[in-house]
C-alpha positions as CSV (number, residue, x, y, z in Angstrom):
1,M,-78.2,65.6,-148.1
2,F,-78.2,67.4,-151.5
3,K,-82.0,67.9,-151.7
4,N,-81.8,71.7,-152.2
5,I,-78.5,71.8,-154.1
6,E,-78.7,72.0,-157.9
7,G,-75.1,72.1,-158.7
8,I,-71.5,72.2,-157.5
9,L,-68.5,74.3,-158.4
10,C,-65.4,72.2,-158.0
11,D,-61.8,73.4,-158.2
12,I,-59.5,71.2,-160.1
13,D,-55.8,71.4,-159.2
14,G,-55.4,70.7,-155.5
15,T,-59.0,69.4,-155.2
16,L,-59.2,66.7,-157.8
17,Y,-55.5,66.1,-158.3
18,F,-52.3,67.2,-156.7
19,K,-48.6,66.7,-157.6
20,G,-49.6,65.0,-160.8
21,A,-51.9,62.4,-159.4
22,P,-55.6,62.1,-158.5
23,I,-56.5,62.9,-154.9
24,Q,-57.7,59.7,-153.1
25,G,-61.5,59.4,-153.5
26,A,-61.9,62.3,-155.9
27,I,-62.7,60.1,-158.9
28,D,-65.3,58.1,-157.0
29,T,-66.8,61.3,-155.5
30,V,-67.2,62.9,-158.9
31,S,-68.8,59.7,-160.3
32,H,-71.2,59.5,-157.4
33,L,-72.3,63.1,-157.7
34,K,-73.0,62.6,-161.4
35,E,-74.9,59.4,-160.7
36,I,-77.2,61.2,-158.4
37,G,-77.9,63.8,-161.0
38,M,-75.7,66.6,-159.6
39,K,-74.5,69.2,-162.1
40,I,-70.8,70.0,-161.7
41,L,-68.8,72.8,-163.1
42,F,-65.0,72.2,-162.8
43,F,-63.1,75.5,-162.6
44,T,-59.4,76.3,-162.4
45,N,-57.0,79.2,-162.6
46,T,-54.5,77.0,-164.5
47,D,-53.4,79.1,-167.4
48,S,-50.5,77.1,-168.8
49,K,-52.9,74.6,-170.4
50,S,-55.7,74.9,-172.9
51,P,-59.2,73.9,-171.8
52,H,-58.8,70.7,-173.9
53,G,-55.4,70.0,-172.3
54,I,-57.0,70.2,-168.8
55,Y,-59.8,68.0,-169.9
56,T,-57.3,65.4,-171.3
57,I,-55.5,65.4,-168.0
58,L,-58.7,64.7,-166.1
59,K,-59.9,62.0,-168.5
60,D,-56.5,60.3,-168.4
61,F,-56.7,60.2,-164.6
62,G,-60.1,58.5,-164.9
63,F,-62.6,61.3,-164.2
64,Q,-65.9,60.9,-166.0
65,I,-66.4,64.5,-167.2
66,Q,-67.3,66.4,-170.3
67,E,-65.1,69.0,-171.8
68,D,-67.8,71.7,-171.6
69,E,-67.9,71.2,-167.8
70,I,-64.5,72.9,-167.5
71,Y,-64.1,76.7,-167.0
72,S,-60.6,78.2,-167.1
73,P,-59.0,81.6,-167.5
74,I,-58.5,80.9,-171.2
75,I,-62.2,80.4,-171.7
76,A,-62.9,83.6,-169.7
77,L,-60.4,85.5,-171.8
78,K,-61.9,84.2,-175.0
79,E,-65.4,85.3,-173.8
80,F,-63.9,88.8,-173.1
81,L,-62.3,89.0,-176.5
82,A,-65.6,88.0,-178.2
83,K,-66.9,91.3,-176.9
84,H,-63.9,93.1,-178.6
85,P,-63.8,91.7,-182.1
86,S,-61.1,92.6,-184.6
87,K,-58.5,93.3,-181.9
88,K,-54.8,92.6,-182.3
89,L,-53.2,90.5,-179.6
90,F,-49.6,90.2,-178.3
91,L,-49.4,86.9,-176.3
92,V,-46.9,86.0,-173.6
93,T,-48.2,82.4,-172.9
94,T,-47.4,78.8,-173.4
95,Q,-47.4,77.6,-177.0
96,E,-50.4,75.4,-176.1
97,V,-52.4,78.3,-174.9
98,A,-51.2,80.5,-177.8
99,R,-52.8,78.0,-180.2
100,E,-56.2,78.7,-178.6
101,F,-56.1,82.2,-180.1
102,Q,-55.4,81.2,-183.8
103,E,-58.8,82.8,-184.8
104,Y,-57.6,86.2,-183.6
105,D,-55.0,88.6,-185.0
106,V,-52.0,87.5,-183.0
107,I,-49.2,89.9,-183.9
108,G,-45.4,89.6,-183.9
109,E,-42.7,91.6,-182.0
110,N,-42.8,94.6,-184.4
111,E,-46.5,95.3,-184.6
112,T,-48.7,97.3,-182.3
113,P,-51.5,95.3,-180.5
114,D,-54.7,96.4,-178.8
115,F,-54.2,93.9,-176.0
116,V,-51.0,92.5,-174.4
117,I,-52.0,89.2,-172.7
118,I,-49.8,87.8,-170.0
119,G,-50.4,84.2,-169.1
120,D,-48.3,81.3,-167.8
121,F,-45.3,81.1,-170.1
122,Q,-43.3,78.5,-168.2
123,D,-42.1,76.6,-171.3
124,D,-41.4,79.8,-173.3
125,W,-39.5,82.0,-170.8
126,D,-37.9,85.0,-172.6
127,V,-37.0,88.2,-170.9
128,N,-36.9,90.1,-174.2
129,R,-40.6,89.0,-174.9
130,L,-41.6,90.2,-171.5
131,N,-39.8,93.5,-172.0
132,R,-41.5,93.9,-175.4
133,A,-44.9,93.4,-173.6
134,F,-43.8,96.1,-171.2
135,Q,-43.0,98.5,-174.1
136,L,-46.3,97.8,-175.9
137,V,-48.3,98.6,-172.8
138,L,-46.3,101.9,-172.5
139,Q,-47.2,102.6,-176.1
140,G,-50.9,102.2,-175.2
141,A,-51.9,98.6,-175.5
142,T,-54.3,97.3,-172.8
143,L,-52.7,94.8,-170.3
144,L,-54.7,91.7,-169.6
145,G,-53.6,88.9,-167.2
146,T,-55.1,85.4,-167.3
147,Q,-54.9,85.1,-163.5
148,G,-53.5,86.8,-160.5
149,N,-51.6,84.2,-158.5
150,I,-48.3,85.5,-157.3
151,F,-46.9,82.0,-156.9
152,Y,-47.8,78.3,-156.9
153,L,-46.3,75.2,-155.4
154,D,-44.6,72.8,-157.8
155,R,-44.9,69.0,-157.5
156,E,-42.2,69.0,-154.8
157,G,-43.9,71.7,-152.8
158,N,-41.5,74.5,-153.8
159,P,-42.9,78.0,-154.4
160,V,-42.6,79.0,-158.1
161,I,-43.3,82.6,-159.4
162,D,-46.7,82.7,-161.2
163,T,-48.5,84.8,-163.7
164,G,-49.8,87.5,-161.4
165,S,-46.3,88.5,-160.5
166,F,-45.5,89.3,-164.1
167,V,-48.8,91.0,-164.7
168,E,-48.3,93.1,-161.5
169,M,-44.7,93.9,-162.5
170,I,-45.7,95.3,-165.9
171,A,-48.7,97.1,-164.4
172,H,-46.5,98.7,-161.8
173,A,-43.8,99.7,-164.3
174,T,-46.3,101.2,-166.8
175,K,-48.5,102.8,-164.1
176,T,-51.5,100.9,-165.5
177,R,-53.9,98.3,-164.2
178,A,-54.5,94.9,-165.7
């Protein structure tokens, strides 16, 4: 069945787990694919958690994976920033994600950044911080978004505004593109 397939790309949230629990059969399926030698890259657009945080969730559920098998928007952003060294960042993200950028020059409210990064900031909602991001983009900072989802469904199935809505709002208000 998998004779000509060398690897699989597998989404995480909604494919391996949903509403805070593993999807029935997902753990066994991943284990079986690995047992037959299949390479798997787990990818996600989850931008509220660090790559290690995502890995920990999956390991705690019982998935037999390695941390370097996960690819997230935070990893993609760090790869982008590696091509733009010595740049100043203004972050609108969760605290967990902000810690991922400690090796960069993360600035405070009164400095001028090269990049304004909008990610999921669900645990750190602050309209003043979002307005400051808007002002900094108006002053010339480049707007970067970690992902483009307009909304997601919470554990109860209710729609919740997501990162892409805030990125698009700032892009529209500043007449720029992220």
